[in-house]
N, C-alpha and C positions, 0 to 999 in steps of 0.2 A: 349566807343568805343574800340575794340580790333584791333590792328594793327599787321601786320606781318613784321618781320625782317628777310630777307633772308640770308642764308649761304650756302657755298659749302660743308658742312659736309656730309659725307656719313654714318657716325655712330658716336657714343659717348662711350667713355671709362671713367668709374668711377675708380678712385684710391683712396684707403683708406688714409686719412690724418693722422689718428693716427698711423697706421702701418708705414707710411713714417717718422714720427717723431721718432719712436722707433728704426728704424734701421739707423738713422742719414745719409740719403743719400745712399751710396753704389753703385751708378750707374754712368754711363758716363765714359769718358776717365780717370779722375782722381779718380773715385771711392767716391766722395763726393757730387755728385749731386742727387736730389730726382728723383724717377721713374717719376713722373708727369711731371717734368720739362724736363727730357730727352725725353719723349713721345711727349710733346708740341713741342719741337725743331724739331723732326722728322717729325711731322704732318704738320707743317707750321704755318702761323700766323693768328690769330683771327678767323673771319668768313669765311676767304678764305682758311683756312686749309682743308686737306682732311678729317680729323676727329677731333672731340673734345675731349679734356681731361679735366674732371672735378674732382677735388679733394675734396672729401666729408669729413664729420667729422668722422664717423666710420661706416664700413659695418657690424660690429658684427661678422666677422669670426675670428679675432684676432690669427693668426698664429704666432708661435714663431720665431723671427728673419726673418721675410719675410714680403711682402706687398701683401695685397689682391686687385685684379683687376678684374673688370667684364666689359664685353662689352654689351652694351644695345642691340645689334643685337643677342647676345646669352646669354641670363640671366641665363640659366641653367648650363653653364659652367663657373665657376669662376676659375681665375687663382691665384695660390700662388707663388710669384716671390721672389726668394732668391737674396739677394744683390750679385752684380757681375755678375748676369746673363746677357747674351747678349742681347741688346735692339733689335736687328734684330730677335732673337728668339721670344721675347715678342710680337713684331709687327706681326710676322707670326702667333702665337697662336691666337692673337686677330682677324685675318682675314683681316688685312690691308696691307700685304706685297706686293701684286700685285698692289696696288694703290700708295705707297710711294717711293720716290726716294731712 
């Protein structure tokens, strides 16, 4: 039997976990938080979040001193985010700025 679990997500963002480990955080107010964690805080909690943030093993892009991010809604446009980049700018580039507080 296949069951459906509902969520309020309007999109999914994939963040490369390997890139995140290599840059050792670099985001948030203190500059030591991972990009995935900061995006999750911005999106909301769990299935009630505006968008889902999934940290993957490796996206095979491997930028130097940056994190690879892809929105499932726009798979042709991957983002390469440098540490210290504004989270607002990342959310805007992902296409969720109009939906997030």
